[in-house]
C-alpha positions as a LaTeX table, in Angstrom:
\begin{tabular}{lrrr}
\hline
Residue & $x$ (\AA) & $y$ (\AA) & $z$ (\AA) \\
\hline
Unk1 & $-36.35$ & 164.70 & 56.25 \\
Unk2 & $-33.10$ & 163.57 & 57.76 \\
Unk3 & $-30.12$ & 162.99 & 55.60 \\
Unk4 & $-29.60$ & 159.56 & 57.09 \\
Unk5 & $-33.08$ & 158.28 & 56.29 \\
Unk6 & $-33.04$ & 156.09 & 53.12 \\
Unk7 & $-35.44$ & 156.71 & 50.33 \\
Unk8 & $-38.13$ & 154.12 & 49.50 \\
Unk9 & $-36.37$ & 153.20 & 46.23 \\
Unk10 & $-33.16$ & 152.54 & 48.01 \\
Unk11 & $-34.99$ & 150.37 & 50.40 \\
Unk12 & $-36.72$ & 148.27 & 47.68 \\
Unk13 & $-33.70$ & 147.87 & 45.32 \\
Unk14 & $-31.82$ & 145.23 & 47.36 \\
Unk15 & $-34.96$ & 143.18 & 47.60 \\
Unk16 & $-35.42$ & 143.33 & 43.85 \\
Unk17 & $-31.85$ & 142.25 & 43.32 \\
Unk18 & $-32.30$ & 139.28 & 45.62 \\
Unk19 & $-35.50$ & 138.38 & 43.89 \\
Unk20 & $-33.82$ & 138.55 & 40.48 \\
Unk21 & $-31.00$ & 136.40 & 41.72 \\
Unk22 & $-33.41$ & 133.80 & 43.08 \\
Unk23 & $-35.39$ & 133.83 & 39.84 \\
Unk24 & $-32.27$ & 133.40 & 37.76 \\
Unk25 & $-31.11$ & 130.65 & 40.02 \\
Unk26 & $-34.46$ & 128.94 & 39.68 \\
Unk27 & $-34.35$ & 129.19 & 35.91 \\
Unk28 & $-30.87$ & 127.76 & 35.86 \\
Unk29 & $-31.96$ & 124.95 & 38.14 \\
Unk30 & $-34.94$ & 124.20 & 35.92 \\
Unk31 & $-32.71$ & 124.13 & 32.91 \\
Unk32 & $-30.36$ & 121.78 & 34.72 \\
Unk33 & $-33.28$ & 119.58 & 35.67 \\
Unk34 & $-34.49$ & 119.45 & 32.06 \\
Unk35 & $-30.97$ & 118.56 & 30.94 \\
Unk36 & $-30.67$ & 115.92 & 33.62 \\
Unk37 & $-34.06$ & 114.44 & 32.73 \\
Unk38 & $-33.19$ & 114.45 & 29.04 \\
Unk39 & $-29.83$ & 112.83 & 29.67 \\
Unk40 & $-31.44$ & 110.33 & 32.01 \\
Unk41 & $-34.09$ & 109.51 & 29.42 \\
Unk42 & $-31.51$ & 109.13 & 26.67 \\
Unk43 & $-29.29$ & 107.09 & 28.96 \\
Unk44 & $-32.21$ & 104.84 & 29.90 \\
Unk45 & $-33.11$ & 104.35 & 26.27 \\
Unk46 & $-29.50$ & 103.61 & 25.39 \\
Unk47 & $-29.13$ & 101.16 & 28.25 \\
Unk48 & $-32.44$ & 99.52 & 27.39 \\
Unk49 & $-31.36$ & 99.24 & 23.77 \\
Unk50 & $-28.04$ & 97.77 & 24.91 \\
Unk51 & $-29.91$ & 95.41 & 27.24 \\
Unk52 & $-32.15$ & 94.32 & 24.40 \\
Unk53 & $-29.15$ & 93.72 & 22.11 \\
Unk54 & $-27.30$ & 91.81 & 24.79 \\
Unk55 & $-30.38$ & 89.79 & 25.65 \\
Unk56 & $-31.02$ & 89.06 & 21.96 \\
Unk57 & $-27.42$ & 87.94 & 21.59 \\
Unk58 & $-27.76$ & 85.85 & 24.70 \\
Unk59 & $-30.92$ & 84.26 & 23.33 \\
Unk60 & $-29.08$ & 83.51 & 20.08 \\
Unk61 & $-26.22$ & 81.94 & 22.05 \\
Unk62 & $-28.69$ & 79.84 & 24.01 \\
Unk63 & $-30.51$ & 78.85 & 20.82 \\
Unk64 & $-27.24$ & 77.79 & 19.23 \\
Unk65 & $-26.25$ & 75.60 & 22.18 \\
Unk66 & $-29.83$ & 74.40 & 22.49 \\
Unk67 & $-29.75$ & 73.27 & 18.85 \\
Unk68 & $-26.47$ & 71.46 & 19.45 \\
Unk69 & $-27.93$ & 69.80 & 22.52 \\
Unk70 & $-31.06$ & 68.76 & 20.61 \\
Unk71 & $-28.98$ & 67.19 & 17.84 \\
Unk72 & $-26.80$ & 65.35 & 20.34 \\
Unk73 & $-29.86$ & 64.28 & 22.32 \\
Unk74 & $-31.50$ & 62.91 & 19.18 \\
Unk75 & $-28.33$ & 60.97 & 18.36 \\
Unk76 & $-28.13$ & 59.47 & 21.84 \\
Unk77 & $-31.84$ & 58.53 & 21.80 \\
Unk78 & $-31.44$ & 56.81 & 18.43 \\
Unk79 & $-28.36$ & 55.00 & 19.75 \\
Unk80 & $-30.19$ & 53.87 & 22.90 \\
Unk81 & $-33.00$ & 52.45 & 20.73 \\
Unk82 & $-30.44$ & 50.68 & 18.53 \\
Unk83 & $-28.74$ & 49.19 & 21.59 \\
Unk84 & $-32.07$ & 48.00 & 22.98 \\
Unk85 & $-32.81$ & 46.23 & 19.67 \\
Unk86 & $-29.31$ & 44.72 & 19.68 \\
Unk87 & $-29.75$ & 43.64 & 23.30 \\
Unk88 & $-32.97$ & 41.87 & 22.29 \\
Unk89 & $-31.08$ & 40.04 & 19.52 \\
Unk90 & $-28.36$ & 38.97 & 21.96 \\
Unk91 & $-30.97$ & 37.70 & 24.46 \\
Unk92 & $-32.70$ & 35.75 & 21.67 \\
Unk93 & $-29.35$ & 34.35 & 20.54 \\
Unk94 & $-28.64$ & 33.30 & 24.13 \\
Unk95 & $-32.02$ & 31.58 & 24.27 \\
Unk96 & $-31.32$ & 29.94 & 20.91 \\
Unk97 & $-28.19$ & 28.29 & 22.36 \\
Unk98 & $-30.10$ & 26.38 & 25.02 \\
Unk99 & $-31.86$ & 23.86 & 22.76 \\
Unk100 & $-28.75$ & 22.90 & 20.70 \\
Unk101 & $-26.79$ & 22.50 & 23.93 \\
Unk102 & $-29.52$ & 20.32 & 25.45 \\
Unk103 & $-29.63$ & 18.16 & 22.29 \\
Unk104 & $-25.85$ & 17.78 & 22.32 \\
Unk105 & $-25.90$ & 16.68 & 25.96 \\
Unk106 & $-28.75$ & 14.23 & 25.25 \\
Unk107 & $-26.81$ & 12.73 & 22.33 \\
Unk108 & $-23.72$ & 12.28 & 24.51 \\
Unk109 & $-25.83$ & 10.64 & 27.22 \\
Unk110 & $-27.62$ & 8.36 & 24.72 \\
Unk111 & $-24.33$ & 7.26 & 23.17 \\
Unk112 & $-23.12$ & 6.29 & 26.65 \\
Unk113 & $-25.94$ & 3.70 & 26.65 \\
Unk114 & $-24.20$ & 1.72 & 23.89 \\
Unk115 & $-22.89$ & $-1.72$ & 24.81 \\
Unk116 & $-19.42$ & $-1.60$ & 26.46 \\
Unk117 & $-17.59$ & $-2.98$ & 23.42 \\
Unk118 & $-19.20$ & $-0.28$ & 21.24 \\
Unk119 & $-18.62$ & 2.52 & 23.75 \\
Unk120 & $-15.59$ & 3.92 & 21.96 \\
Unk121 & $-14.40$ & 7.52 & 21.91 \\
Unk122 & $-15.00$ & 7.80 & 18.17 \\
Unk123 & $-15.15$ & 10.77 & 15.81 \\
Unk124 & $-18.81$ & 11.40 & 16.61 \\
Unk125 & $-18.00$ & 11.73 & 20.33 \\
Unk126 & $-15.15$ & 14.10 & 19.53 \\
Unk127 & $-17.40$ & 16.29 & 17.37 \\
Unk128 & $-20.15$ & 16.25 & 19.99 \\
Unk129 & $-17.68$ & 17.33 & 22.68 \\
Unk130 & $-16.42$ & 20.10 & 20.40 \\
Unk131 & $-20.01$ & 21.14 & 19.79 \\
Unk132 & $-20.77$ & 21.23 & 23.52 \\
Unk133 & $-17.64$ & 23.24 & 24.25 \\
Unk134 & $-18.38$ & 25.67 & 21.42 \\
Unk135 & $-22.02$ & 26.24 & 22.41 \\
Unk136 & $-21.10$ & 26.71 & 26.07 \\
Unk137 & $-18.41$ & 29.20 & 25.04 \\
Unk138 & $-20.85$ & 31.07 & 22.80 \\
Unk139 & $-23.45$ & 31.19 & 25.57 \\
Unk140 & $-20.88$ & 32.54 & 28.04 \\
Unk141 & $-19.75$ & 35.14 & 25.51 \\
Unk142 & $-23.32$ & 36.21 & 24.74 \\
Unk143 & $-24.06$ & 36.56 & 28.46 \\
Unk144 & $-21.02$ & 38.82 & 28.85 \\
Unk145 & $-22.06$ & 40.82 & 25.79 \\
Unk146 & $-25.59$ & 41.25 & 27.17 \\
Unk147 & $-24.14$ & 42.63 & 30.40 \\
Unk148 & $-21.90$ & 45.03 & 28.47 \\
Unk149 & $-24.85$ & 46.26 & 26.41 \\
Unk150 & $-26.91$ & 46.77 & 29.59 \\
Unk151 & $-24.11$ & 48.84 & 31.10 \\
Unk152 & $-23.69$ & 50.87 & 27.89 \\
Unk153 & $-27.44$ & 51.55 & 27.80 \\
Unk154 & $-27.19$ & 52.80 & 31.38 \\
Unk155 & $-24.30$ & 55.10 & 30.47 \\
Unk156 & $-26.16$ & 56.36 & 27.39 \\
Unk157 & $-29.27$ & 57.06 & 29.46 \\
Unk158 & $-27.13$ & 58.91 & 32.00 \\
Unk159 & $-25.71$ & 61.07 & 29.19 \\
Unk160 & $-29.26$ & 61.52 & 27.84 \\
Unk161 & $-30.47$ & 62.65 & 31.29 \\
Unk162 & $-27.73$ & 65.31 & 31.57 \\
Unk163 & $-28.45$ & 66.53 & 28.03 \\
Unk164 & $-32.18$ & 66.74 & 28.80 \\
Unk165 & $-31.51$ & 68.62 & 32.04 \\
Unk166 & $-29.17$ & 71.02 & 30.26 \\
Unk167 & $-31.69$ & 71.43 & 27.45 \\
Unk168 & $-34.48$ & 72.05 & 29.96 \\
Unk169 & $-32.44$ & 74.73 & 31.72 \\
Unk170 & $-31.49$ & 76.29 & 28.38 \\
Unk171 & $-35.16$ & 76.41 & 27.43 \\
Unk172 & $-36.07$ & 78.07 & 30.71 \\
Unk173 & $-33.22$ & 80.55 & 30.36 \\
Unk174 & $-34.27$ & 81.30 & 26.76 \\
Unk175 & $-37.87$ & 81.93 & 27.84 \\
Unk176 & $-36.73$ & 84.23 & 30.64 \\
Unk177 & $-34.30$ & 86.17 & 28.43 \\
Unk178 & $-36.96$ & 86.45 & 25.70 \\
Unk179 & $-39.34$ & 87.84 & 28.27 \\
Unk180 & $-36.67$ & 90.25 & 29.48 \\
Unk181 & $-35.99$ & 91.40 & 25.92 \\
Unk182 & $-39.71$ & 92.07 & 25.35 \\
Unk183 & $-40.25$ & 93.70 & 28.74 \\
Unk184 & $-40.89$ & 97.48 & 28.89 \\
Unk185 & $-41.53$ & 99.93 & 31.69 \\
Unk186 & $-45.22$ & 99.68 & 30.93 \\
Unk187 & $-45.33$ & 95.86 & 30.84 \\
Unk188 & $-43.95$ & 95.10 & 34.26 \\
Unk189 & $-46.54$ & 92.88 & 35.94 \\
Unk190 & $-44.93$ & 92.65 & 39.34 \\
Unk191 & $-43.95$ & 96.02 & 40.83 \\
Unk192 & $-41.76$ & 94.25 & 43.36 \\
Unk193 & $-39.34$ & 93.24 & 40.57 \\
Unk194 & $-38.30$ & 96.85 & 40.13 \\
Unk195 & $-37.61$ & 97.17 & 43.85 \\
Unk196 & $-35.39$ & 94.09 & 44.06 \\
Unk197 & $-32.21$ & 95.75 & 42.89 \\
Unk198 & $-29.73$ & 93.64 & 44.84 \\
Unk199 & $-27.14$ & 91.97 & 42.64 \\
Unk200 & $-27.42$ & 88.15 & 42.80 \\
Unk201 & $-24.27$ & 86.07 & 43.21 \\
Unk202 & $-23.95$ & 84.39 & 39.78 \\
Unk203 & $-22.64$ & 80.80 & 39.79 \\
Unk204 & $-20.55$ & 80.87 & 36.62 \\
Unk205 & $-18.98$ & 83.02 & 33.97 \\
Unk206 & $-20.17$ & 82.88 & 30.35 \\
Unk207 & $-17.14$ & 80.75 & 29.51 \\
Unk208 & $-17.89$ & 78.36 & 32.36 \\
Unk209 & $-21.55$ & 78.30 & 31.32 \\
Unk210 & $-20.53$ & 77.30 & 27.80 \\
Unk211 & $-18.02$ & 74.76 & 29.11 \\
Unk212 & $-20.73$ & 72.97 & 31.11 \\
Unk213 & $-22.72$ & 72.30 & 27.93 \\
Unk214 & $-19.58$ & 71.34 & 26.03 \\
Unk215 & $-18.66$ & 68.87 & 28.78 \\
Unk216 & $-22.15$ & 67.32 & 28.66 \\
Unk217 & $-21.98$ & 67.01 & 24.87 \\
Unk218 & $-18.42$ & 65.67 & 25.03 \\
Unk219 & $-19.51$ & 62.99 & 27.52 \\
Unk220 & $-22.49$ & 62.15 & 25.32 \\
Unk221 & $-20.25$ & 61.96 & 22.26 \\
Unk222 & $-17.84$ & 59.66 & 24.12 \\
Unk223 & $-20.70$ & 57.34 & 25.03 \\
Unk224 & $-21.94$ & 57.48 & 21.42 \\
Unk225 & $-18.48$ & 56.50 & 20.20 \\
Unk226 & $-18.27$ & 53.68 & 22.75 \\
Unk227 & $-21.77$ & 52.54 & 21.88 \\
Unk228 & $-21.06$ & 52.48 & 18.13 \\
Unk229 & $-17.85$ & 50.52 & 18.72 \\
Unk230 & $-19.71$ & 48.07 & 20.97 \\
Unk231 & $-22.49$ & 47.59 & 18.40 \\
Unk232 & $-19.98$ & 46.95 & 15.62 \\
Unk233 & $-18.15$ & 44.43 & 17.82 \\
Unk234 & $-21.37$ & 42.69 & 18.84 \\
Unk235 & $-22.63$ & 42.51 & 15.25 \\
Unk236 & $-19.35$ & 40.91 & 14.22 \\
Unk237 & $-19.41$ & 38.47 & 17.14 \\
Unk238 & $-23.02$ & 37.47 & 16.48 \\
Unk239 & $-22.23$ & 36.77 & 12.84 \\
Unk240 & $-19.03$ & 34.86 & 13.70 \\
Unk241 & $-20.53$ & 32.79 & 16.52 \\
Unk242 & $-23.54$ & 31.83 & 14.41 \\
Unk243 & $-21.21$ & 30.80 & 11.57 \\
Unk244 & $-19.01$ & 28.79 & 13.98 \\
Unk245 & $-22.02$ & 27.00 & 15.46 \\
Unk246 & $-23.46$ & 26.23 & 12.01 \\
Unk247 & $-20.07$ & 24.88 & 10.90 \\
Unk248 & $-19.74$ & 22.69 & 14.00 \\
Unk249 & $-23.31$ & 21.39 & 13.74 \\
Unk250 & $-22.62$ & 20.45 & 10.11 \\
Unk251 & $-19.36$ & 18.74 & 11.13 \\
Unk252 & $-21.16$ & 16.76 & 13.83 \\
Unk253 & $-23.93$ & 15.80 & 11.42 \\
Unk254 & $-21.33$ & 14.66 & 8.88 \\
Unk255 & $-19.57$ & 12.59 & 11.57 \\
Unk256 & $-22.90$ & 11.02 & 12.53 \\
Unk257 & $-23.71$ & 10.21 & 8.90 \\
Unk258 & $-20.26$ & 8.75 & 8.24 \\
Unk259 & $-20.46$ & 6.64 & 11.38 \\
Unk260 & $-23.97$ & 5.48 & 10.46 \\
Unk261 & $-22.79$ & 4.50 & 6.97 \\
Unk262 & $-19.79$ & 2.65 & 8.39 \\
Unk263 & $-21.94$ & 0.81 & 10.94 \\
Unk264 & $-24.47$ & $-0.11$ & 8.24 \\
Unk265 & $-21.66$ & $-1.39$ & 6.04 \\
Unk266 & $-20.09$ & $-3.37$ & 8.91 \\
Unk267 & $-23.48$ & $-4.76$ & 9.95 \\
Unk268 & $-24.25$ & $-5.73$ & 6.35 \\
Unk269 & $-20.88$ & $-7.48$ & 5.99 \\
Unk270 & $-21.42$ & $-9.33$ & 9.27 \\
Unk271 & $-24.92$ & $-10.34$ & 8.20 \\
Unk272 & $-23.54$ & $-11.67$ & 4.91 \\
Unk273 & $-20.82$ & $-13.48$ & 6.81 \\
Unk274 & $-23.44$ & $-14.88$ & 9.19 \\
Unk275 & $-25.44$ & $-16.23$ & 6.26 \\
Unk276 & $-22.28$ & $-17.91$ & 4.97 \\
Unk277 & $-21.49$ & $-19.28$ & 8.44 \\
Unk278 & $-25.00$ & $-20.68$ & 8.80 \\
Unk279 & $-24.76$ & $-22.22$ & 5.33 \\
Unk280 & $-21.34$ & $-23.69$ & 6.11 \\
Unk281 & $-22.62$ & $-24.97$ & 9.48 \\
Unk282 & $-25.45$ & $-26.77$ & 7.68 \\
Unk283 & $-23.03$ & $-28.27$ & 5.13 \\
Unk284 & $-20.66$ & $-29.29$ & 7.91 \\
Unk285 & $-23.59$ & $-30.92$ & 9.70 \\
Unk286 & $-24.45$ & $-32.91$ & 6.58 \\
Unk287 & $-20.80$ & $-33.87$ & 6.14 \\
Unk288 & $-20.65$ & $-35.10$ & 9.72 \\
Unk289 & $-23.81$ & $-37.15$ & 9.17 \\
Unk290 & $-22.32$ & $-38.56$ & 5.97 \\
Unk291 & $-19.16$ & $-39.43$ & 7.90 \\
Unk292 & $-21.23$ & $-41.26$ & 10.51 \\
Unk293 & $-22.96$ & $-43.22$ & 7.72 \\
Unk294 & $-19.59$ & $-43.99$ & 6.12 \\
Unk295 & $-18.19$ & $-45.12$ & 9.49 \\
Unk296 & $-21.18$ & $-47.38$ & 10.01 \\
Unk297 & $-20.84$ & $-48.86$ & 6.53 \\
Unk298 & $-17.09$ & $-49.28$ & 6.98 \\
Unk299 & $-17.61$ & $-50.95$ & 10.33 \\
Unk300 & $-20.07$ & $-53.35$ & 8.66 \\
Unk301 & $-17.49$ & $-54.16$ & 5.98 \\
Unk302 & $-14.84$ & $-54.61$ & 8.69 \\
Unk303 & $-17.15$ & $-56.89$ & 10.66 \\
Unk304 & $-17.74$ & $-58.92$ & 7.52 \\
Unk305 & $-14.00$ & $-59.28$ & 6.86 \\
Unk306 & $-13.35$ & $-60.19$ & 10.50 \\
Unk307 & $-16.19$ & $-62.72$ & 10.44 \\
Unk308 & $-14.74$ & $-64.33$ & 7.35 \\
Unk309 & $-11.31$ & $-64.57$ & 8.99 \\
Unk310 & $-12.84$ & $-66.05$ & 12.15 \\
Unk311 & $-14.78$ & $-68.56$ & 10.11 \\
Unk312 & $-11.66$ & $-69.55$ & 8.07 \\
Unk313 & $-9.80$ & $-70.22$ & 11.29 \\
Unk314 & $-12.23$ & $-73.10$ & 11.75 \\
Unk315 & $-10.83$ & $-74.91$ & 8.70 \\
Unk316 & $-9.14$ & $-78.30$ & 9.31 \\
Unk317 & $-5.49$ & $-78.08$ & 10.33 \\
Unk318 & $-4.22$ & $-79.18$ & 6.99 \\
Unk319 & $-6.41$ & $-76.59$ & 5.33 \\
Unk320 & $-5.01$ & $-73.71$ & 7.42 \\
Unk321 & $-3.19$ & $-72.36$ & 4.43 \\
Unk322 & $-2.09$ & $-68.75$ & 4.17 \\
Unk323 & $-3.49$ & $-68.49$ & 0.75 \\
Unk324 & $-4.17$ & $-65.32$ & $-1.29$ \\
Unk325 & $-7.71$ & $-65.15$ & 0.08 \\
Unk326 & $-6.35$ & $-65.13$ & 3.63 \\
Unk327 & $-3.84$ & $-62.47$ & 2.73 \\
Unk328 & $-6.54$ & $-60.41$ & 1.09 \\
Unk329 & $-8.82$ & $-60.68$ & 4.11 \\
Unk330 & $-6.00$ & $-59.71$ & 6.50 \\
Unk331 & $-5.07$ & $-56.74$ & 4.32 \\
Unk332 & $-8.73$ & $-55.81$ & 4.06 \\
Unk333 & $-9.12$ & $-55.80$ & 7.88 \\
Unk334 & $-6.06$ & $-53.60$ & 8.24 \\
Unk335 & $-7.25$ & $-51.18$ & 5.56 \\
Unk336 & $-10.81$ & $-51.03$ & 6.87 \\
Unk337 & $-9.55$ & $-50.48$ & 10.42 \\
Unk338 & $-7.28$ & $-47.65$ & 9.26 \\
Unk339 & $-10.04$ & $-46.14$ & 7.16 \\
Unk340 & $-12.50$ & $-46.36$ & 10.06 \\
Unk341 & $-10.02$ & $-44.55$ & 12.29 \\
Unk342 & $-9.57$ & $-41.88$ & 9.64 \\
Unk343 & $-13.34$ & $-41.49$ & 9.29 \\
Unk344 & $-13.72$ & $-41.24$ & 13.08 \\
Unk345 & $-10.97$ & $-38.60$ & 13.22 \\
Unk346 & $-12.70$ & $-36.71$ & 10.40 \\
Unk347 & $-16.02$ & $-36.95$ & 12.26 \\
Unk348 & $-14.35$ & $-35.63$ & 15.43 \\
Unk349 & $-12.72$ & $-32.80$ & 13.46 \\
Unk350 & $-16.07$ & $-32.08$ & 11.85 \\
Unk351 & $-17.56$ & $-31.72$ & 15.32 \\
Unk352 & $-14.73$ & $-29.33$ & 16.26 \\
Unk353 & $-15.36$ & $-27.33$ & 13.10 \\
Unk354 & $-19.07$ & $-27.22$ & 13.90 \\
Unk355 & $-18.39$ & $-25.90$ & 17.40 \\
Unk356 & $-16.04$ & $-23.28$ & 15.94 \\
Unk357 & $-18.70$ & $-22.29$ & 13.42 \\
Unk358 & $-21.28$ & $-22.10$ & 16.22 \\
Unk359 & $-19.01$ & $-19.84$ & 18.27 \\
Unk360 & $-18.42$ & $-17.69$ & 15.20 \\
Unk361 & $-22.17$ & $-17.62$ & 14.62 \\
Unk362 & $-22.85$ & $-16.46$ & 18.17 \\
Unk363 & $-20.09$ & $-13.87$ & 17.99 \\
Unk364 & $-21.44$ & $-12.53$ & 14.70 \\
Unk365 & $-24.97$ & $-12.43$ & 16.07 \\
Unk366 & $-23.78$ & $-10.54$ & 19.16 \\
Unk367 & $-21.78$ & $-8.11$ & 17.01 \\
Unk368 & $-24.76$ & $-7.60$ & 14.71 \\
Unk369 & $-26.98$ & $-6.96$ & 17.70 \\
Unk370 & $-24.45$ & $-4.45$ & 19.11 \\
Unk371 & $-24.17$ & $-2.70$ & 15.75 \\
Unk372 & $-27.96$ & $-2.61$ & 15.48 \\
Unk373 & $-28.15$ & $-1.06$ & 18.96 \\
Unk374 & $-25.48$ & 1.54 & 18.16 \\
Unk375 & $-27.10$ & 2.21 & 14.79 \\
Unk376 & $-30.49$ & 2.72 & 16.45 \\
Unk377 & $-28.98$ & 5.21 & 18.92 \\
Unk378 & $-27.16$ & 7.22 & 16.23 \\
Unk379 & $-29.61$ & 6.95 & 13.35 \\
Unk380 & $-32.93$ & 7.04 & 15.19 \\
Unk381 & $-32.61$ & 8.58 & 18.64 \\
Unk382 & $-29.81$ & 11.13 & 18.07 \\
Unk383 & $-31.03$ & 12.05 & 14.58 \\
Unk384 & $-34.56$ & 12.47 & 15.92 \\
Unk385 & $-33.28$ & 14.96 & 18.50 \\
Unk386 & $-30.92$ & 16.79 & 16.15 \\
Unk387 & $-33.12$ & 17.21 & 13.05 \\
Unk388 & $-35.37$ & 19.99 & 14.48 \\
Unk389 & $-32.32$ & 21.96 & 15.68 \\
Unk390 & $-31.38$ & 24.59 & 13.10 \\
Unk391 & $-28.81$ & 27.29 & 13.87 \\
Unk392 & $-30.00$ & 30.54 & 12.28 \\
Unk393 & $-28.08$ & 33.77 & 12.02 \\
Unk394 & $-28.39$ & 35.69 & 15.26 \\
\hline
\end{tabular}
């Protein structure tokens, strides 16, 4: 055997060393793998626990904002319903103004049909004009209020829409986050979810996300405040306008009644005066007839006296004596002539008085007829139109 030839043991030993090294290295690698797997498992569990906590917290945050949104949404829905009811009241109040205004216009037109001398701008006309102006003003105001309520309802519904959209998105987000919190490695339905690991570009930060809801609720609260203020104003205006219209209607009715009473009194006085005029006319007629009889009788007496004088002028010349009988007859003729003239003047004056009484009679009859016409318009026609009209509280 040569000295240089290695022994079999020497030949095998390096191979054993290499084998031992590889084995040790493998054991170390296995240990490292077990450690890595254990750490990975623990890390996954920790991260999953953290995910679950964060998702639970997120769900709680969503639930909190969702509750706030629901409360605000309920408030805005209630307010919209209240505004719709108020709008209905305003529309009914506007409708209720039409009939009183029509009646007022009819009364003004009917009173223009009075005879010209009675067509005065009296207290009734002034109250009717006030009533027309008031009702027209109330109708214009109610129309403006109705438009404001319509606009406020639109704004409230807009705020309601944004709250509902926000609430819908919150509900969807809550459902998704709840599902994420309950999801495990064994409950994944879609394997593709686990492969889609690209990070999505998120649209907002948590603070911005919260601010969006706060802005929606702030806008809704602003509309609620505006709506409440509008309702309070409208309630006050409805009460005030109804009271004003009731007051004016009562004032007009009082003016009508006072005018009716005054016309009745004036008509009654004129009728009494007419009765007296007719009675006086009849007495004056009898007086005139008596005067004519007296004139006739006086003329007969005068004729007798004149006949006696004429006959005495036929006495013989020596008998033409101006004796007391002659003097008496001459005086009698003068007196009877003067008396006849006086009676004729009285008869003429009686005729003048009769004509004056007749003119007064005609004037009174015309005035009575005019008062009766005006009284019929105010007491019958206007009252007939106005009685059914009652101004209720709006």
